[in-house]
C-alpha positions as CSV (number, residue, x, y, z in Angstrom):
1,M,-62.8,-54.8,28.9
2,K,-63.4,-52.9,32.1
3,E,-66.5,-54.0,34.0
4,K,-69.0,-51.2,34.9
5,N,-69.6,-50.5,38.5
6,H,-73.1,-51.1,39.9
7,Y,-74.4,-48.2,42.0
8,S,-76.6,-48.9,44.9
9,L,-78.4,-45.9,46.4
10,K,-80.8,-45.4,49.2
11,L,-82.9,-42.2,49.4
12,Y,-84.4,-41.3,52.8
13,V,-87.4,-38.9,52.7
14,T,-90.0,-37.7,55.2
15,G,-93.3,-38.3,53.3
16,L,-93.9,-38.5,49.6
17,S,-95.1,-35.0,48.8
18,P,-95.5,-34.0,45.2
19,A,-92.2,-32.1,45.4
20,V,-90.4,-35.2,46.7
21,R,-92.1,-37.4,44.0
22,D,-91.0,-35.0,41.3
23,Y,-87.4,-34.9,42.7
24,I,-87.3,-38.8,42.7
25,K,-88.5,-38.9,39.1
26,E,-85.9,-36.4,38.0
27,L,-83.1,-38.1,40.0
28,E,-84.0,-41.4,38.4
29,E,-83.9,-39.8,34.9
30,V,-80.4,-38.4,35.6
31,L,-79.2,-41.7,37.0
32,T,-80.5,-43.6,34.1
33,R,-78.8,-41.3,31.6
34,K,-75.5,-41.6,33.5
35,F,-75.6,-45.3,34.5
36,G,-78.2,-47.0,32.4
37,E,-79.2,-50.3,34.1
38,Y,-76.1,-50.2,36.4
39,Y,-77.8,-48.6,39.4
40,D,-80.7,-49.2,41.8
41,L,-82.4,-46.6,43.9
42,E,-84.4,-47.5,47.0
43,V,-86.7,-44.8,48.4
44,I,-87.4,-45.1,52.1
45,D,-90.1,-43.0,53.8
46,V,-88.9,-42.5,57.4
47,L,-92.5,-42.0,58.5
48,V,-93.3,-45.5,57.3
49,R,-90.0,-47.2,58.1
50,P,-88.3,-45.2,60.9
51,E,-86.2,-48.3,62.0
52,L,-84.3,-48.2,58.7
53,A,-83.4,-44.6,59.2
54,E,-82.3,-45.3,62.8
55,G,-80.2,-48.2,61.6
56,E,-78.4,-45.9,59.1
57,R,-78.1,-43.1,61.6
58,I,-80.2,-40.7,59.4
59,F,-80.9,-37.5,61.4
60,A,-82.1,-35.3,58.6
61,T,-84.0,-35.8,55.4
62,P,-83.8,-35.9,52.6
63,T,-80.6,-37.9,52.7
64,I,-79.1,-40.2,50.1
65,I,-76.6,-42.9,50.7
66,R,-74.3,-44.5,48.1
67,K,-73.8,-48.0,49.4
68,L,-72.0,-49.3,46.3
69,P,-69.4,-48.9,45.1
70,E,-67.5,-48.5,48.4
71,P,-66.7,-46.4,50.3
72,V,-70.2,-45.6,51.5
73,K,-71.1,-41.9,51.2
74,K,-74.0,-39.9,52.7
75,V,-75.2,-36.6,51.5
76,I,-78.0,-34.5,53.0
77,L,-79.9,-33.2,50.0
78,D,-80.9,-29.9,48.6
79,L,-83.9,-30.8,46.4
80,R,-83.0,-27.9,44.1
81,S,-79.6,-29.3,42.9
82,K,-79.3,-32.8,41.6
83,E,-75.8,-32.1,40.3
84,R,-74.5,-31.3,43.8
85,V,-75.9,-34.6,44.9
86,L,-74.1,-36.5,42.1
87,I,-70.9,-34.7,42.8
88,G,-71.2,-35.3,46.6
89,L,-71.6,-39.0,46.0
90,D,-68.8,-39.1,43.6
91,L,-71.2,-40.2,40.8
92,I,-69.9,-37.5,38.5
93,E,-66.6,-35.8,38.6
94,I,-66.6,-32.0,39.3
95,K,-64.3,-31.6,36.3
96,D,-67.0,-33.1,34.1
97,K,-69.6,-30.6,35.4
98,I,-67.2,-27.7,35.0
99,S,-66.5,-28.9,31.4
100,Q,-70.2,-29.0,30.7
101,L,-70.8,-25.5,32.1
102,M,-67.9,-24.2,30.1
103,E,-69.3,-25.7,26.9
104,E,-72.7,-24.2,27.7
105,M,-71.1,-20.8,28.2
106,S,-69.0,-20.8,25.1
107,V,-69.9,-18.6,22.2
108,E,-69.4,-19.6,18.6
109,P,-66.8,-17.5,16.9
110,K,-68.1,-14.9,14.5
111,G,-67.1,-15.5,11.0
């Protein structure tokens, strides 16, 4: 039986505005649906912990880093598109997203 990967993610934000809080909640919901208990997400406010951002060489926020599984990947986020983030971090395959979109666009045959 293949062992599931554990995903370790760090999200760097500048402040915890309502929009950022909503984004975090939605991102956690997507990650839970996709990975269940096999992920952890650490949210780091660079206004509170600037040394952590400096250590990771974070120059823009919001930025998310996939630490595990390796290789490490960084993506500067667009808070409007969680799917782009997941694809950019190799958390979902682009072919899976295309298949999902094709399914959503398909029309039942008339009969």
